[in-house]
C-alpha positions as CSV (number, residue, x, y, z in Angstrom):
1,M,346.9,-88.6,162.9
2,G,349.0,-91.0,164.9
3,P,348.8,-92.6,168.4
4,K,350.5,-89.6,170.1
5,L,347.8,-87.2,169.1
6,A,345.2,-89.9,170.2
7,Y,346.9,-90.0,173.6
8,Y,346.8,-86.2,174.0
9,A,343.1,-86.3,173.0
10,G,342.4,-88.9,175.6
11,W,344.4,-87.1,178.2
12,T,342.6,-83.8,177.5
13,Y,339.2,-85.6,177.7
14,W,340.2,-87.0,181.1
15,A,341.8,-83.7,182.3
16,C,338.7,-81.7,181.6
17,H,336.7,-83.9,184.0
18,I,339.0,-82.9,186.9
19,T,337.2,-79.6,187.5
20,Y,333.8,-81.3,186.7
21,I,334.5,-83.9,189.4
22,A,335.3,-81.2,191.9
23,S,331.8,-79.7,191.5
24,K,329.7,-82.8,191.8
25,G,330.2,-83.4,195.5
26,S,329.1,-79.8,196.3
27,G,326.1,-80.2,194.1
28,G,325.1,-83.4,195.9
29,L,325.4,-81.8,199.3
30,K,323.4,-78.9,198.2
31,A,320.6,-81.2,197.1
32,L,320.7,-83.0,200.4
33,S,320.5,-79.7,202.2
34,W,317.4,-78.7,200.3
35,A,315.7,-82.1,201.0
36,V,316.3,-81.8,204.7
37,F,316.0,-78.0,205.4
38,R,313.8,-77.1,202.4
39,N,315.5,-73.7,201.9
40,A,318.6,-72.1,200.5
41,E,319.6,-70.0,203.4
42,T,320.6,-72.9,205.7
43,Y,323.2,-74.2,203.3
44,D,324.5,-70.8,202.4
45,T,325.1,-69.9,206.1
46,F,327.4,-72.9,206.6
47,P,331.1,-71.9,206.7
48,T,332.7,-72.4,203.3
49,I,335.6,-74.4,204.7
50,G,333.2,-76.7,206.5
51,V,331.2,-77.3,203.3
52,Q,334.4,-78.0,201.4
53,M,335.7,-80.5,204.0
54,A,332.4,-82.3,203.8
55,T,332.6,-82.2,200.0
56,L,336.1,-83.7,200.2
57,A,334.9,-86.5,202.4
58,V,332.0,-87.3,200.0
59,F,334.5,-87.2,197.1
60,L,336.9,-89.6,198.8
61,F,334.0,-92.0,199.6
62,F,332.9,-92.1,196.0
63,C,336.4,-92.6,194.8
64,W,336.4,-95.7,196.9
65,V,333.1,-96.7,195.2
66,A,334.6,-96.2,191.8
67,S,337.5,-98.5,192.8
68,R,335.0,-101.3,193.4
69,G,334.4,-101.9,189.6
70,L,331.6,-101.5,187.1
71,N,328.6,-103.0,188.9
72,P,328.0,-100.1,191.3
73,L,328.4,-97.7,188.4
74,K,325.8,-99.3,186.2
75,K,323.2,-99.3,189.0
76,L,323.8,-95.7,190.0
77,A,323.8,-94.4,186.4
78,S,320.5,-96.2,185.5
79,I,318.7,-94.9,188.6
80,A,320.0,-91.3,188.2
81,G,319.4,-91.0,184.5
82,T,315.8,-92.3,184.6
83,S,314.8,-90.2,187.7
84,M,316.2,-86.9,186.4
85,F,314.7,-87.3,182.9
86,V,311.3,-88.1,184.4
87,M,311.5,-85.0,186.7
88,S,312.4,-82.8,183.8
89,I,309.4,-83.9,181.8
90,L,307.2,-83.7,184.9
91,Y,308.2,-80.1,185.5
92,I,307.6,-78.9,181.9
93,L,304.1,-80.6,181.8
94,L,303.0,-79.4,185.2
95,M,304.2,-75.8,184.6
96,F,302.4,-75.4,181.3
97,A,299.2,-76.8,182.8
98,A,299.5,-74.6,186.0
99,P,298.0,-71.4,184.6
100,A,294.8,-73.2,183.5
101,I,294.5,-75.1,186.8
102,N,295.5,-72.2,189.1
103,P,295.0,-68.9,187.2
104,G,295.8,-66.8,190.3
105,G,299.3,-68.3,190.8
106,G,301.1,-65.0,190.0
107,Y,302.9,-66.0,186.8
108,V,305.4,-63.8,185.0
109,S,304.1,-62.7,181.6
110,M,306.5,-63.3,178.7
111,D,307.0,-61.1,175.7
112,F,307.7,-63.2,172.6
113,S,308.2,-60.2,170.3
114,L,310.9,-60.3,167.7
115,K,312.9,-57.6,169.6
116,N,313.2,-59.9,172.7
117,L,313.9,-63.1,170.8
118,I,316.9,-61.7,169.0
119,P,319.9,-61.7,171.4
120,Q,322.5,-59.0,171.8
121,F,325.7,-60.2,170.1
122,N,328.3,-59.1,172.7
123,I,331.1,-60.8,174.5
124,G,328.7,-61.9,177.3
125,Y,326.5,-63.7,174.7
126,F,329.3,-65.5,173.0
127,T,331.0,-66.6,176.2
128,S,327.7,-67.9,177.5
129,L,327.3,-70.2,174.5
130,S,329.9,-72.5,176.1
131,I,327.1,-73.4,178.6
132,L,325.3,-75.1,175.7
133,V,328.3,-77.3,174.9
134,F,328.6,-78.1,178.6
135,A,324.9,-79.0,178.7
136,V,325.1,-81.7,176.1
137,G,328.4,-83.0,177.3
138,G,328.7,-86.7,177.8
139,C,326.8,-88.0,174.8
140,E,330.1,-89.0,173.1
141,K,330.7,-91.6,175.9
142,I,328.2,-93.9,174.1
143,S,330.7,-94.4,171.2
144,P,332.4,-97.6,172.6
145,Y,329.0,-99.2,172.7
146,V,327.9,-98.6,169.1
147,N,328.4,-102.1,168.0
148,K,326.3,-103.5,170.9
149,V,323.2,-101.7,169.7
150,K,320.6,-103.7,167.9
151,D,321.0,-103.0,164.2
152,P,323.6,-100.3,164.7
153,A,323.3,-99.0,161.2
154,K,319.8,-97.8,162.0
155,G,319.5,-97.9,165.7
156,F,322.5,-95.7,166.7
157,P,321.7,-92.8,164.4
158,K,318.1,-92.9,165.5
159,G,319.3,-92.9,169.1
160,M,321.5,-89.9,168.6
161,I,318.8,-88.0,166.8
162,M,316.4,-88.7,169.7
163,L,319.0,-87.6,172.2
164,A,319.4,-84.3,170.4
165,V,315.6,-83.8,170.1
166,M,315.2,-84.5,173.9
167,V,318.0,-82.2,174.9
168,V,316.8,-79.3,172.7
169,G,313.2,-79.9,173.6
170,C,313.8,-79.9,177.3
171,A,316.1,-76.8,177.0
172,I,313.6,-74.7,175.1
173,L,310.5,-75.8,176.9
174,G,312.2,-75.7,180.3
175,T,313.5,-72.2,179.6
176,I,310.0,-71.0,178.7
177,A,308.6,-72.7,181.8
178,M,311.1,-71.1,184.1
179,G,310.5,-67.7,182.4
180,M,306.9,-68.0,183.5
181,M,308.1,-68.3,187.1
182,F,311.0,-65.9,187.5
183,D,311.6,-62.3,186.5
184,P,315.0,-61.8,184.8
185,S,315.3,-58.3,186.2
186,V,315.2,-59.7,189.7
187,I,317.7,-62.4,188.9
188,N,320.2,-59.9,187.4
189,S,319.7,-57.3,190.1
190,S,323.0,-58.0,191.8
191,E,325.9,-60.5,191.6
192,E,324.8,-62.0,195.0
193,V,321.2,-62.6,193.8
194,F,322.5,-64.1,190.5
195,N,324.8,-66.5,192.4
196,S,321.8,-67.6,194.5
197,Y,319.7,-68.3,191.4
198,V,322.5,-70.3,189.8
199,S,322.8,-72.5,192.9
200,N,319.2,-72.7,193.9
201,G,317.0,-71.9,190.8
202,S,316.0,-75.5,190.1
203,Y,314.9,-76.0,193.7
204,W,312.9,-72.8,193.8
205,A,311.3,-73.8,190.5
206,F,310.0,-77.1,192.0
207,Q,309.0,-75.4,195.2
208,K,306.9,-72.9,193.4
209,L,305.4,-75.6,191.2
210,G,304.3,-77.5,194.3
211,Q,302.7,-74.3,195.7
212,Y,300.8,-73.9,192.4
213,Y,299.2,-77.3,192.9
214,G,298.8,-77.1,196.7
215,L,301.4,-79.8,197.3
216,G,303.7,-77.7,199.5
217,D,307.3,-78.7,199.3
218,G,306.6,-82.2,198.2
219,L,307.7,-81.8,194.6
220,M,310.9,-79.9,195.6
221,V,311.9,-82.6,198.1
222,L,311.4,-85.3,195.5
223,Y,313.5,-83.4,193.0
224,A,316.2,-82.7,195.6
225,L,316.5,-86.4,196.3
226,C,316.6,-87.3,192.6
227,N,319.2,-84.6,192.0
228,M,321.3,-85.8,194.9
229,I,321.4,-89.3,193.5
230,G,322.1,-87.9,190.1
231,Q,325.0,-85.7,191.3
232,F,326.7,-88.6,193.2
233,A,326.1,-91.0,190.3
234,V,327.7,-88.6,187.8
235,L,330.6,-88.1,190.3
236,V,331.3,-91.9,190.3
237,V,331.0,-92.3,186.5
238,S,333.2,-89.2,185.9
239,I,335.9,-90.6,188.1
240,D,335.9,-94.0,186.3
241,A,334.8,-93.6,182.7
242,P,337.4,-91.0,181.5
243,L,340.2,-93.0,183.0
244,R,339.0,-96.1,181.0
245,M,338.8,-94.1,177.8
246,L,342.4,-92.9,178.3
247,L,344.0,-96.2,179.5
248,D,341.8,-99.0,178.0
249,N,343.8,-99.4,174.8
250,E,347.1,-100.9,173.7
251,D,348.6,-97.6,172.7
252,A,348.3,-96.2,176.2
253,K,351.4,-98.0,177.5
254,E,353.5,-96.2,174.9
255,F,352.9,-92.8,176.6
256,V,351.8,-93.5,180.2
257,P,354.1,-94.8,182.9
258,S,353.5,-98.5,183.7
259,A,352.4,-97.5,187.2
260,M,349.3,-95.7,185.9
261,L,348.1,-98.9,184.2
262,K,347.9,-100.8,187.5
263,R,344.5,-102.4,188.2
264,N,343.0,-103.9,191.3
265,D,340.9,-107.2,191.4
266,Q,337.8,-105.3,190.2
267,G,339.5,-103.9,187.1
268,A,339.7,-100.3,188.3
269,Y,342.8,-98.2,187.7
270,V,343.8,-97.6,191.3
271,N,346.8,-95.2,190.6
272,G,344.7,-93.3,188.1
273,I,342.0,-92.8,190.8
274,K,344.8,-91.6,193.2
275,L,345.8,-89.0,190.7
276,V,342.2,-87.9,190.4
277,I,342.1,-87.6,194.3
278,A,345.2,-85.4,194.2
279,L,344.0,-83.0,191.5
280,S,340.3,-82.7,192.1
281,G,341.0,-82.8,195.9
282,S,343.3,-79.8,195.5
283,I,340.6,-77.8,193.7
284,I,338.1,-78.6,196.4
285,L,340.5,-77.4,199.0
286,I,341.3,-74.2,197.1
287,Q,337.5,-73.5,196.9
288,S,337.6,-73.2,200.8
289,F,338.8,-69.7,200.4
290,V,335.8,-68.5,198.2
291,P,333.4,-66.3,200.3
292,G,330.1,-68.1,200.5
293,A,328.9,-71.7,199.6
294,A,326.6,-70.4,196.9
295,A,329.5,-68.5,195.2
296,V,331.5,-71.8,195.2
297,L,328.8,-73.6,193.1
298,A,328.4,-70.6,190.8
299,Q,332.1,-70.4,190.2
300,L,332.5,-74.1,189.5
301,N,329.6,-74.1,187.0
302,K,331.2,-71.3,185.1
303,L,334.7,-72.8,185.3
304,N,333.3,-76.1,183.9
305,S,331.6,-74.2,181.0
306,V,335.1,-73.0,180.0
307,C,337.1,-76.2,180.6
308,M,334.7,-78.8,179.2
309,P,334.6,-77.5,175.5
310,L,338.4,-78.3,175.4
311,R,337.6,-81.9,174.8
312,Y,335.3,-81.2,171.8
313,L,338.2,-79.5,170.0
314,W,339.7,-83.0,169.7
315,V,336.3,-84.5,168.8
316,F,336.1,-82.1,165.9
317,V,339.7,-82.7,164.8
318,G,339.0,-86.4,164.9
319,Y,335.9,-86.1,162.8
320,L,337.7,-84.0,160.2
321,A,340.4,-86.6,160.0
322,L,337.9,-89.4,159.6
323,R,336.1,-87.6,156.8
324,K,339.3,-87.0,155.0
325,A,340.0,-90.8,155.1
326,Y,336.4,-91.6,154.3
327,D,337.0,-94.1,151.5
328,T,339.9,-95.9,153.2
329,I,338.2,-96.8,156.5
330,P,335.8,-99.8,156.5
331,A,332.6,-99.1,158.4
332,E,329.4,-101.0,159.0
333,Y,327.4,-97.8,158.8
334,R,328.0,-94.1,158.2
335,F,326.1,-91.4,160.1
336,T,326.6,-88.8,157.4
337,K,327.5,-89.5,153.7
338,K,328.1,-86.1,152.2
339,S,331.4,-84.3,152.3
340,G,329.6,-81.0,152.8
341,D,328.9,-82.0,156.4
342,C,332.7,-82.0,156.9
343,Q,332.9,-78.4,155.6
344,I,330.2,-77.3,158.0
345,F,332.3,-78.6,160.9
346,R,335.5,-77.2,159.6
347,R,334.2,-73.7,158.8
348,M,331.6,-73.2,161.5
349,V,331.4,-75.6,164.4
350,F,335.1,-76.0,165.2
351,P,335.9,-72.3,165.1
352,A,332.8,-71.6,167.2
353,D,333.8,-74.0,169.9
354,R,337.4,-72.7,169.8
355,S,336.3,-69.1,170.0
356,M,333.9,-69.9,172.9
357,L,336.8,-71.4,174.8
358,Y,339.2,-68.5,174.2
359,T,336.7,-65.7,174.8
360,G,335.4,-67.5,177.9
361,Y,338.9,-67.8,179.2
362,V,339.8,-64.2,178.6
363,F,336.5,-62.9,180.1
364,K,336.5,-65.1,183.2
365,R,340.2,-64.6,183.8
366,Y,339.4,-61.1,185.1
367,V,336.3,-62.1,187.0
368,Y,337.4,-65.2,188.8
369,N,340.6,-66.3,190.6
370,G,343.3,-67.2,188.1
371,T,344.3,-70.1,190.4
372,E,341.7,-72.3,188.8
373,Y,343.1,-71.7,185.3
374,Y,346.6,-72.4,186.7
375,N,345.2,-75.8,187.9
376,A,343.8,-76.5,184.4
377,C,347.2,-75.7,182.7
378,R,349.0,-77.8,185.4
379,I,346.8,-80.8,184.6
380,D,347.5,-80.7,180.9
381,G,351.2,-80.2,181.7
382,I,351.1,-83.5,183.7
383,G,349.9,-85.2,180.5
384,Y,353.0,-84.0,178.6
385,D,355.3,-84.9,181.5
386,Y,353.8,-88.5,181.6
387,A,354.6,-88.9,177.9
388,V,358.2,-87.7,178.5
389,S,358.7,-89.9,181.6
390,C,357.3,-92.9,179.7
391,K,359.8,-92.4,176.9
392,K,362.6,-92.2,179.5
393,E,361.3,-95.4,181.2
394,K,361.5,-97.2,177.8
395,E,365.0,-96.0,177.2
396,K,366.1,-97.3,180.6
397,R,364.6,-100.7,179.8
398,A,366.3,-100.8,176.4
399,I,369.7,-100.1,178.1
400,K,369.2,-102.9,180.6
């Protein structure tokens, strides 16, 4: 496919994280507010501009942390990943056991009839599928570490299968558990109520769970602290990792201006981090004009569900190209060995991801401020401009 397409793929992967990075600071502050005030109302009453200024301050601090190298990243990521997975499993187990331990808890009865299990195939359903892609996003970041796994020919496929099982299991069982707590008719009663559930639903879930077991707000505070650490850890990793995936190769210097490849003593791409500050910082500032702190988080979640699938278009294209050159590329192991798998991706998965992106864009364009989509297009435009400016830089050097 060539190094230029590889550059655009890496750039798109990095660019998609710009909106994601902008949302992580707000999520961390929301978690801190729940841990301190133990309610949603206090955070939602704060002026939006004040919340966004605090978010900007947090964002700048963790950009500085990211510039300190890999050691802080490894520690934060380990703590955050372990704590959030443990809390997810704890919630599912305790919620399924709650009706037997406390029968009078006031649970919502769920109807598992075939009529309710079959979804309504409308534009709202298909645009919401992009949330599923957003939910499993990040697993591809393990790809540079495949050869470091013990017995990669067996260990890596098993790890990916276990990852898929854990994500699907937690999603299905977690959805059932939350369905036992919350009435969908109440959640969808108004846009304001829906935004509150998007922003606060997980905290209300752990708060109710603590009440079922007579623990008060203890479980909710524990979850809020774990979530705060997780949000800030993901913020730091999302600042650093996509930059390294884009710039940590020899071909990058062919398309990226030399100034972008500058590193500090800790090995961090300082000018790349400055570009992240300019782009994500502008999105954070634009969100200051959104009415209500809860609406800011709801808008960013939906914006990310549209932007993040962009990177998987390149993943699918790369997979198809690898399958086409199956016999010419040496490999220590192969995850799939049948060409029929390639046809599944070509005919089903790739068009599905592409259609989710397009329908999500069209649908949300008329619901949310188009300025956010202008930002996304502007970020991709910068990638093209960098490739052009790098070419001009090479021509000037050749003349000299």
